[in-house]
N, C-alpha and C positions, 0 to 999 in steps of 0.2 A: 172753934168752927169745925163742923163735921166734914168728912170726906165727901167729894162730889159723888152723886149717884151713878154717874157714868164716867169712865176713865177719860181724862183729857187727851190721852194719846194711845193709839194702838196701831198695829201694822196696817189695818184696813184704811184708817183715816190718813195715814202717811201715804199709802199708795194712791188713794183718791186725790189727795192734794197734789202729789207729784204729777198725776195724770192731767189734772186741771191746768197746772203750769205748762206742761208740755203742749197741751192743746192750744194754749194761748200764745206761747213763745217758742216752742220747738225744743225746749230743754228745761232743766231745773237745777237748782242748787239746794244743798241741805239747809243753809241759812234762810233761803226763801221759803222752804217748807215750814221751818220752825216759826218764822214770822206769821205765815198764814194761819198756823195752828195756835199761835199765842204762847209758844213754849220756847225754852232755851234750845239752842242748836245741839248741845250735849244730850238733851233729853231724847232727841230723835235717834241718836246713835245707840241709846239703850235698847231700842227696839229693832234696829236693822244693822246689817253688816256693811256700813258705808254706802257709797254710791252704787256699787254693784248690787247690794241687797235691795236698794230702792228701785233700780231698773227691773229687778225680778218681781217686785210688787207691782210695777207698771204692767208687766207681762200678765200677771194674775188678773189684774183689773180688766185689761182688754179682753183676755181670753175667756173671762167669765160670761161674756155675751155669746160665746160659741155654743152651738147645740151638740153636745156630746151624744145625745140619743140618735142623731143622724147616722151614727156608725152602727146602730142596731138594725138598720134597714137592710134588706136583701133584694136582689143580688148585689154584689160588691160595687158595681158601677153606679147603681142608684144611691147607695150609701156614700160613696166617694163624691159624687155630684152634690148631694145634699150637704155634706160636711164642708166641701169647698165653698159653697154659697154662704154657709153660715160663717165660715172663717173670713171670707171677703167682707161680709157685712160688719162683723165685729171690728176689723181693722180699718175699714173705710170710715168708721165713726171717729177714728183717732189716727189719721194719716201721719201726723207729725211724730207719733211714737214709733213708727216703723223703722226709721234709721237707727234709733237708739236700741231697739230690740233685736235687729238683725245682726248687729256687730258684737253681741254678747251671747255667751253660752246659756242654753236653756237648762235651768236646774229645778224649778218649782215643780213639786209632785202634781199640783193641780193642773199644770200645763203638760207635763210629760205623759200623763194618762191619755191625752188626745193622741199623741204619737204612738204610744204603746197599743192603743186600741186600733189605730189605723194599720199598723204593722200586722196585728193579729187578723184584721179583715183581709188584707192582701195575701197573707200566708194561707188563710182558710180558703180563699178563692183559687189558690194554686199557683200564684206567682212564684217563680224561682227566687230564692233568697238574694242572689246578686242583683235582681231587678227591683227589689222592694224599696231601698233607699233612694235610688235615682228617680223612681216614680213618685215617691213621697216628696222629694225635693222639687221635682217638676211642678207638682201641685202647689207647693208653697211659693215657688217663683211666680207662677201664674197669678195666684191669689194676691200676693203682696204687691206685685206690679200693677195689677188691676185696681187694687185699693188706692194706690197712689195716683193712678190715672183718673179715678173718680174725683180726686181733689185738685186736679189740674185746672187751669183756666178753661172757660167754655171754648175759646178759640186758642188752641195750642200752638198753631203755626200762624205766623204773621205773613200772610200772602200779599203779593203786590203784582204789578203788571208782568213781572218776570216769571211768575209761577201760576199761570192760569189753569194748568191741569190740576195742580194741588188745590187751588181754590174751588174748582168744580167738584173735585172728589170730596172735599170737606162739606160743601153744601149738600151733596147727595147723601152723605152719611147722616146728616141731621144731628139733633141734640142728643140722641141716644147712642152716639158713636162708641163711648166707653163700654156701655152694656152690651152692645152688639159685638164688639171686639172680644169681650169676656166670653160670651156665648160661643163664638166661633172657636176661640182658643181652647175652652174647656171641652167642647165636643171633639176637637181634633186630638186633644191629649187623651181622652178616654178611648177614642178609636185606635190610636197608636198603642195605648196600654193593652188593649185586647189582643194585639199581635204578640205580646210578650208571654201570653199564657201558653202552656204546652198544648 
């Protein structure tokens, strides 16, 4: 019997399978991935460096949907705004992956290039070096928090007779509360960022 025309196992298929499991149940195990792919667990370990390596494949899978060309836009605030929106959309599609990805170090070159390009954008714009990472971190905090907010229940707060003001405010916000909050926070962040420029 000849070899199959396509490899049964590769890093991309492992990452996609892990992401499907995370989307379904919030986590994954290597034996689950192996079962889904119809291979032995040991075979998965031939392609990745354990659970840490698979988490990094998850990061690559999710980040692949981000638009790196947004960072080519000018001026800097237009680029950062577009990149933040792309970042939010990519992670909002996989909110259950966010907790796994935020507690591990970013190592994949395919993902690090986003950060490198963002730092280059901010330095080119004239931001002082000590302000660059706090600003980049603030964008990440906003984006990831908002991506999680999009996955929240339609009615986040369970109001009753004791919270009439909260109920009124929720009704007034309407169904686009999460998007409106993101727009408000992103505009505020960019406004504050401009004050950091010399």
